[in-house]
C-alpha positions as CSV (number, residue, x, y, z in Angstrom):
1,M,0.0,0.0,0.0
2,S,1.2,3.5,-0.9
3,K,2.4,5.6,2.1
4,K,1.4,8.8,0.3
5,L,-1.0,10.8,2.5
6,V,-2.8,14.2,2.3
7,L,-3.0,16.2,5.5
8,A,-5.5,19.0,6.0
9,Y,-2.9,21.5,7.2
10,S,-3.8,24.8,8.9
11,G,-0.3,25.7,10.1
12,G,-1.4,25.7,13.7
13,L,0.0,23.7,16.7
14,D,-2.1,20.5,16.1
15,T,-1.5,20.1,12.4
16,S,2.2,21.1,12.5
17,V,2.9,18.5,15.2
18,A,0.6,16.0,13.4
19,L,2.6,16.6,10.2
20,R,5.9,15.7,11.9
21,W,4.4,12.8,13.7
22,L,3.1,11.3,10.4
23,A,6.4,11.9,8.7
24,D,8.2,10.0,11.5
25,K,5.7,7.1,11.0
26,G,7.0,6.8,7.4
27,Y,4.3,8.6,5.5
28,E,5.0,10.9,2.5
29,V,2.8,13.8,3.6
30,I,1.3,16.3,1.2
31,A,0.2,19.3,3.2
32,Y,-3.1,20.7,1.9
33,L,-3.8,24.4,2.8
34,A,-7.2,25.5,1.9
35,D,-7.6,29.3,1.8
36,V,-11.1,30.1,3.1
37,G,-10.1,33.5,4.3
38,Q,-7.8,32.9,7.2
39,A,-5.8,36.0,6.3
40,V,-2.5,34.3,7.1
41,N,0.8,34.3,5.5
42,F,0.6,31.3,3.3
43,D,4.3,31.6,2.2
44,Q,5.3,31.3,5.8
45,L,3.0,28.4,6.4
46,K,4.3,26.7,3.4
47,K,7.9,27.0,4.7
48,R,6.7,25.7,8.1
49,A,5.1,22.7,6.6
50,L,8.2,21.8,4.5
51,S,10.5,22.3,7.5
52,A,8.1,19.9,9.6
53,G,8.5,17.2,7.0
54,A,6.0,17.7,4.2
55,S,7.0,16.4,0.7
56,K,4.8,18.9,-1.0
57,V,2.5,21.8,0.0
58,I,-0.6,22.7,-1.9
59,V,-2.3,26.0,-1.3
60,E,-5.8,26.3,-2.9
61,D,-7.9,29.5,-2.9
62,L,-11.4,28.4,-2.1
63,K,-12.8,31.7,-0.9
64,K,-15.2,32.4,-3.8
65,E,-16.5,28.8,-3.9
66,F,-16.9,28.9,-0.1
67,A,-18.9,32.1,-0.2
68,L,-21.1,31.1,-3.1
69,D,-21.7,27.4,-2.6
70,F,-21.5,27.0,1.2
71,V,-22.0,30.4,3.0
72,F,-24.8,31.9,1.0
73,P,-26.9,28.7,0.9
74,S,-26.6,28.6,4.7
75,L,-27.6,32.3,4.8
76,K,-30.6,31.7,2.6
77,A,-31.6,28.8,4.9
78,G,-31.3,31.1,7.9
79,A,-29.1,28.5,9.7
80,V,-28.1,29.3,13.2
81,Y,-27.0,26.6,15.7
82,E,-28.4,27.0,19.2
83,S,-29.4,30.6,18.4
84,K,-25.8,32.0,18.6
85,Y,-23.6,30.2,16.1
86,L,-23.6,31.1,12.4
87,L,-21.6,28.0,11.6
88,A,-18.4,29.6,10.2
89,T,-16.0,26.7,11.0
90,A,-18.7,24.0,10.5
91,L,-19.3,25.3,6.9
92,S,-15.6,25.3,6.0
93,R,-15.0,21.6,6.9
94,P,-17.0,20.1,4.0
95,I,-15.3,22.3,1.3
96,I,-11.9,21.6,2.8
97,A,-12.6,17.8,2.9
98,K,-13.8,17.9,-0.7
99,G,-10.5,19.6,-1.7
100,M,-8.5,16.9,0.2
101,V,-10.3,14.2,-1.7
102,N,-9.6,15.9,-5.0
103,V,-5.9,16.3,-4.2
104,A,-5.7,12.7,-3.0
105,R,-7.1,11.4,-6.3
106,K,-4.8,13.7,-8.3
107,Y,-1.6,12.5,-6.6
108,N,-2.8,8.9,-6.1
109,A,-2.7,9.1,-2.3
110,K,-4.4,6.2,-0.5
111,A,-4.9,8.0,2.8
112,V,-5.9,11.4,4.3
113,A,-5.4,12.9,7.7
114,H,-6.6,15.8,9.8
115,G,-5.5,17.5,13.1
116,C,-8.8,17.3,14.9
117,T,-9.0,16.3,18.5
118,G,-10.7,13.2,19.5
119,K,-13.6,14.9,21.4
120,G,-14.4,17.7,18.9
121,N,-16.9,18.1,16.1
122,D,-14.5,18.7,13.3
123,Q,-13.3,15.1,13.3
124,V,-16.8,14.0,12.5
125,R,-17.3,16.7,9.8
126,F,-14.1,15.7,8.0
127,E,-14.5,12.0,8.2
128,V,-18.2,11.8,7.4
129,T,-17.6,14.0,4.4
130,I,-14.5,12.1,3.2
131,N,-16.3,8.7,3.7
132,T,-19.3,10.1,1.7
133,L,-17.2,11.4,-1.2
134,A,-14.4,8.9,-1.3
135,P,-15.1,5.7,0.9
136,E,-11.9,4.1,-0.5
137,L,-9.5,6.5,1.3
138,K,-8.0,5.6,4.6
139,I,-8.4,8.2,7.3
140,I,-5.8,8.8,10.0
141,A,-6.4,11.0,13.0
142,P,-3.1,11.5,14.8
143,L,-4.6,13.3,17.8
144,R,-6.7,10.2,18.5
145,E,-3.6,7.9,18.3
146,W,-0.7,9.6,19.9
147,D,-0.1,9.8,23.7
148,M,0.0,13.5,24.0
149,C,-3.1,14.6,26.0
150,T,-2.6,18.4,26.5
151,R,-1.6,21.4,24.4
152,E,1.3,21.9,26.7
153,E,2.7,18.5,25.7
154,E,2.3,19.4,22.1
155,I,4.1,22.7,22.6
156,R,7.0,20.7,24.2
157,Y,7.0,18.3,21.3
158,A,7.1,21.2,18.7
159,K,10.0,22.8,20.6
160,K,11.9,19.5,20.8
161,H,11.6,19.0,17.0
162,K,12.2,22.7,16.3
163,I,8.8,23.2,14.7
164,D,7.9,26.8,14.2
165,I,4.6,27.6,16.1
166,D,2.7,30.7,17.2
167,V,1.2,29.3,20.4
168,T,2.8,29.8,23.9
169,K,1.7,28.6,27.3
170,K,0.7,32.3,28.1
171,S,-1.6,32.5,25.0
172,P,-3.3,29.2,24.6
173,Y,-6.3,30.2,22.5
174,S,-7.3,28.0,19.7
175,L,-8.6,30.0,16.8
176,D,-10.2,29.1,13.5
177,K,-10.9,31.9,11.0
178,N,-12.5,32.3,7.7
179,I,-14.4,35.0,5.8
180,W,-17.7,34.0,7.6
181,G,-16.2,34.4,11.2
182,I,-13.9,33.2,13.9
183,S,-14.3,30.4,16.4
184,I,-12.2,30.9,19.6
185,E,-11.7,28.4,22.4
186,C,-9.3,27.1,25.1
187,G,-7.4,28.9,27.8
188,V,-9.5,31.0,30.3
189,L,-12.5,30.4,28.0
190,E,-12.9,26.9,29.3
191,D,-14.3,28.4,32.5
192,P,-17.9,29.4,31.6
193,W,-18.2,31.7,34.6
194,K,-15.3,34.0,33.4
195,E,-16.0,36.8,31.0
196,P,-13.9,36.5,27.8
197,P,-10.9,38.8,27.9
198,E,-10.5,41.4,25.3
199,D,-7.4,39.8,23.9
200,A,-9.3,36.8,22.8
201,Y,-11.2,38.9,20.2
202,K,-9.6,39.5,16.8
203,M,-12.3,41.0,14.5
204,T,-14.3,43.3,16.6
205,V,-13.8,46.3,18.9
206,A,-15.4,46.2,22.3
207,P,-19.0,47.5,21.9
208,Q,-18.4,50.1,24.7
209,K,-15.5,51.5,22.7
210,A,-17.3,51.6,19.4
211,P,-18.4,54.9,18.0
212,N,-21.3,56.7,19.7
213,K,-22.7,57.7,16.3
214,P,-24.6,55.0,14.4
215,T,-23.5,53.8,11.0
216,Y,-26.4,53.1,8.6
217,I,-25.9,50.8,5.6
218,E,-28.2,49.5,2.9
219,V,-27.8,45.8,1.8
220,E,-29.5,44.8,-1.4
221,F,-30.5,41.2,-2.1
222,K,-31.4,39.4,-5.2
223,N,-33.1,36.0,-4.8
224,G,-31.8,35.7,-1.3
225,V,-28.2,36.6,-2.1
226,P,-26.6,39.9,-1.1
227,V,-25.3,41.8,-4.1
228,K,-24.9,45.4,-3.1
229,I,-23.9,47.6,-0.2
230,N,-25.1,51.3,-0.3
231,G,-25.9,50.8,-4.0
232,D,-22.5,49.6,-5.0
233,I,-22.1,46.1,-6.5
234,Y,-19.7,43.7,-4.7
235,E,-18.7,40.2,-5.6
236,A,-19.4,37.7,-2.9
237,V,-16.0,37.6,-0.9
238,E,-15.5,41.3,-1.3
239,L,-19.0,42.0,0.1
240,I,-18.5,39.8,3.1
241,M,-15.1,41.4,3.9
242,K,-16.5,44.9,3.6
243,L,-19.3,44.1,6.1
244,N,-16.8,42.4,8.4
245,K,-14.9,45.6,8.4
246,L,-17.9,47.8,9.0
247,G,-19.5,45.5,11.6
248,G,-16.3,44.9,13.5
249,A,-15.6,48.6,13.8
250,N,-19.0,49.0,15.5
251,G,-18.5,46.0,17.8
252,I,-21.1,43.8,15.9
253,G,-21.0,40.0,15.9
254,R,-19.8,38.7,19.2
255,T,-21.5,35.7,20.8
256,D,-20.6,33.6,23.8
257,L,-22.0,30.1,23.8
258,V,-21.9,27.0,26.0
259,E,-22.9,24.6,23.2
260,N,-23.8,21.0,22.8
261,R,-21.2,19.3,20.8
262,L,-22.1,16.4,18.6
263,V,-20.0,14.0,20.6
264,G,-22.2,14.6,23.7
265,I,-20.2,17.1,25.8
266,K,-20.8,20.7,26.4
267,S,-18.1,23.2,25.4
268,R,-17.7,27.0,25.8
269,E,-16.7,28.9,22.8
270,I,-16.9,32.5,21.7
271,Y,-17.5,33.6,18.1
272,E,-17.0,36.7,16.0
273,A,-19.1,37.1,12.8
274,P,-19.8,40.7,12.0
275,A,-20.8,40.3,8.3
276,A,-22.7,37.0,9.1
277,W,-24.9,38.6,11.7
278,I,-25.6,41.8,9.6
279,L,-26.6,39.6,6.6
280,Y,-28.6,37.2,8.7
281,K,-30.7,39.8,10.3
282,A,-31.2,41.7,7.1
283,H,-32.1,38.6,5.1
284,K,-34.5,37.4,7.8
285,D,-36.2,40.7,7.9
286,L,-36.6,40.8,4.1
287,E,-38.1,37.3,4.3
288,N,-40.7,38.6,6.8
289,L,-41.6,41.2,4.2
290,V,-42.1,38.9,1.2
291,L,-42.9,35.4,2.4
292,D,-46.4,34.5,3.4
293,R,-47.1,33.4,7.0
294,E,-47.3,29.6,6.4
295,L,-44.2,29.4,4.3
296,L,-42.2,31.6,6.7
297,H,-43.2,29.6,9.8
298,F,-42.5,26.3,8.1
299,K,-39.1,27.4,6.9
300,E,-38.1,28.3,10.5
301,G,-38.3,24.7,11.5
302,L,-36.2,23.7,8.5
303,S,-33.7,26.4,9.4
304,L,-32.9,24.7,12.7
305,K,-32.6,21.3,11.0
306,Y,-30.3,22.8,8.4
307,A,-28.0,24.2,11.1
308,E,-27.9,20.8,12.8
309,L,-27.0,19.1,9.6
310,V,-24.2,21.5,8.9
311,Y,-23.0,21.3,12.6
312,Y,-23.2,17.5,12.6
313,G,-21.1,17.1,9.5
314,L,-24.0,15.8,7.3
315,Y,-23.4,18.2,4.5
316,F,-23.4,16.0,1.5
317,T,-26.4,14.0,2.5
318,P,-29.9,13.4,0.8
319,L,-31.7,15.4,3.5
320,K,-29.4,18.4,3.2
321,K,-29.7,18.3,-0.6
322,A,-33.5,18.2,-0.3
323,I,-33.7,21.0,2.1
324,D,-31.4,23.1,-0.1
325,A,-33.9,22.6,-3.0
326,F,-36.8,23.7,-0.8
327,V,-34.9,26.8,0.5
328,E,-33.8,27.8,-3.1
329,D,-37.5,27.8,-4.1
330,T,-38.4,30.1,-1.2
331,Q,-35.8,32.7,-2.2
332,K,-37.3,33.6,-5.7
333,H,-39.0,36.7,-4.2
334,V,-36.4,37.5,-1.5
335,T,-35.3,40.5,-3.5
336,G,-35.1,44.0,-2.1
337,I,-33.1,46.5,0.1
338,V,-32.7,46.4,3.9
339,R,-31.4,49.4,5.8
340,V,-29.3,48.3,8.9
341,K,-28.3,50.4,11.8
342,L,-24.9,49.5,13.4
343,L,-24.4,50.9,16.9
344,K,-22.3,49.7,19.8
345,G,-22.6,46.0,19.2
346,V,-26.1,45.9,17.9
347,A,-27.2,45.5,14.3
348,S,-30.9,46.5,14.0
349,V,-33.1,46.7,10.9
350,A,-34.2,50.4,10.4
351,G,-36.0,49.9,7.1
352,R,-36.9,47.4,4.3
353,K,-38.5,47.5,0.8
354,S,-39.1,45.0,-2.0
355,P,-41.0,44.9,-5.3
356,Y,-42.5,41.6,-3.9
357,S,-43.6,43.1,-0.6
358,L,-46.7,41.5,0.9
359,Y,-47.2,44.4,3.2
360,K,-50.2,46.6,2.2
361,K,-50.5,49.8,4.1
362,E,-54.2,50.2,3.1
363,M,-54.9,46.9,4.9
364,A,-52.7,47.6,8.0
365,T,-53.2,51.3,8.7
366,Y,-55.4,52.7,11.4
367,D,-55.5,56.1,9.7
368,K,-57.3,57.4,6.7
369,G,-57.3,55.1,3.7
370,D,-58.0,52.0,5.7
371,E,-59.6,49.4,3.4
372,F,-59.8,46.5,5.9
373,D,-63.4,45.2,6.2
374,R,-63.9,45.0,9.9
375,S,-67.4,43.4,9.5
376,I,-65.8,40.1,8.5
377,A,-63.8,39.8,11.8
378,E,-66.7,38.6,13.9
379,G,-67.4,35.7,11.7
380,F,-63.8,34.7,11.4
381,I,-63.4,34.7,15.2
382,K,-66.4,32.5,15.7
383,V,-65.2,29.9,13.1
384,W,-61.6,30.1,14.3
385,G,-62.6,29.4,17.9
386,M,-65.5,27.1,17.3
387,P,-63.5,23.8,18.2
388,Y,-62.7,25.3,21.7
389,R,-66.1,26.7,22.5
390,K,-67.8,24.9,25.4
């Protein structure tokens, strides 16, 4: 059997140590770096991987595909896990796993590996996706196999083998960043009673330090997809990055969540997702304007299920595919402009309009021009309440 292997490489502590560990086991390691918007120095990471023992390093820019084929479908679905997590990390895993499969097939590798811990969600997301797309590939998970149990032990291993790393014992945060947000865990954050320190945040200013004057923006959607900010057209990645900057400067997008991991434990993580929260709130408000009541309420239940499927690593599955088709059909009239007010950590909708609006002022008003026929209300109430009348 070939000893050639593709490793999902981030350049962080876990994957750098894993790379060297695999090389010492006799594997020819191809380090696969997927650019989903980490904003890191890929040249530096490439050198790091080669010095740690990689035979080849492949850097692939997936930002546009990530935004169009993973992020925006999730936005259209309204997917939020446990009310606070907009799935930035969870959405990136299936596209990275898909890229790994493609590279493995191109270079005739018979195995793939990842640097996920044995009690996290990402191991499930990578492995279920890989098994779905390429069941013939062997999957190796070094962090489940080696005898190092703590990050401190990994740091010592890295120093012993002269592996360049950014983590120190004094700054133990584990970060995962892409264009849709950042997931932050470890260190003091493992105590759910303690408030997250400011040095844990990377994309947002503290809301109390944000400007006192609100920033108003107008986001235009076409068929559920954001296409303009303040009347200017942006391509997908550029639009997200623009809103990340605007939202981050106003303290938008911080959440603190004790969440239920798929493997059955609770973990505490904090998230930053300025653009994601701005777009989520704007999109949801536009749907309220253009979707009828029954469709809107039914979709809310599927939004929760969609979030669970993404979180649980069940991205390329029949149910997910079927919900995507349903969601896509709901978006044909989700076209319009939403005005959003950004102020000290809060993104609130200040106005909305659409050519497909179902809001009729002449039916809703209590002033002159009211066309609602009040005489029909009594009969409606009697029929509606008839099953419950004693």
